[in-house]
N, C-alpha and C positions, 0 to 999 in steps of 0.2 A: 503493500499498502504506501502510495506516494504521501507525501506532506501538501497539504493546501497554503498557495502563496495569501498574500492579505489581498492582491491584485484579485486573487481568482475569487476571494470569500466576497469581495466586492462586487464582481461581477455578478456573481449569483443574488445577491441581496438587489440592487441593482434590477435583474430580471425578476424577482420575485416581488418587488415594490412598486413596480410599474413606475408611472410618470409621477412629480412632485417635487417639493422641497429638500425633503429628505435624499430624494433620488440624487438632485442637483449637487446637493455637498457630499455625497458617495464619489459623485464623479470629479471632484474636485480634489477629493482625498486620494481618489485612484490617479491622478495625474500626479499629484504632490510623490506619491509613493512609486510611480514608476520613472519618476526622473531621478530620485534620489539612487534607485538599482541601477540605473545607467550610466550614474557617475563613476562609479568604483567597479574595476575591472578585478581579475583574479589578483589573488596577492601572491608574492614571491613562493612561497609555500604549496599554496592551490598548483601552480604552472608545474611544479616540480612533482608535485603526488599525481598530475596527468599522464607525464614521463613515465613517473614510476610503475603505474597501475600498466600501463601499455607494455613494458617490460616485464611486468610480473604476467601478462597472457601471454607473451612470446616464449617466457622462461615454462609455462606450463604446457606449452604446446608439446614439449618433448615428452612429457609425462608427468602423472599427477605427483604432486609435493606436499607435505603438511607445510602450516605457517613456520615451523621451524625452521626445517630444510630451505624455503624459500627467504625465508631471513637473511639465513646463513650465506646462500647462493648471492643476494641483492645487495650484500653488507649494510642491514637495516637493523631494528631491533624487532623481537616477534612481535611487537605492541603495535610498530606502526606498519607491518606486516599484515596482523590480523586486522587492522582495521579499514586497510586498501582492501583486503580480499574481499572484507563483510559489503564493503560498497562495490566490489564487481560481481558478487552473488545478487545484491539488490537489483542490479544493472541485467541480470542475469546474461552476462559475459563467462563469466565462472560457474561451475558447479560444485556445492559440497557435498562430500559423499564420505559416510562412516562405514568405515570396515572395523567392524568391534570396539575396542575404547579409540583408535585413533582415527583424526576426522583430516582424510586428504580432500586438495583440491585438485579440480580438470575445469580446462577449457568447455564449456557448453557448445 
């Protein structure tokens, strides 16, 4: 399940309310939120994580690995590897496979 943004919530509220003063105010708030969101790009860490996720998918293409194995191969912490793998699982690019007590990750 993906999270709903404030802009999406406002769009739904505008549809439900129809026309009126409340709708006008919601539309003005929506514009403010849209402007605020467009001012900021990705942070340096976010840009690095995009690259790391791509490299992780490439590494997993050669065969499934645990988060610990992948962290060692990528030279990052296990916590960071787990967090990025979780994002890849949510994006359905990587599958989480449980083999007994061991959790392995494979390209979906």
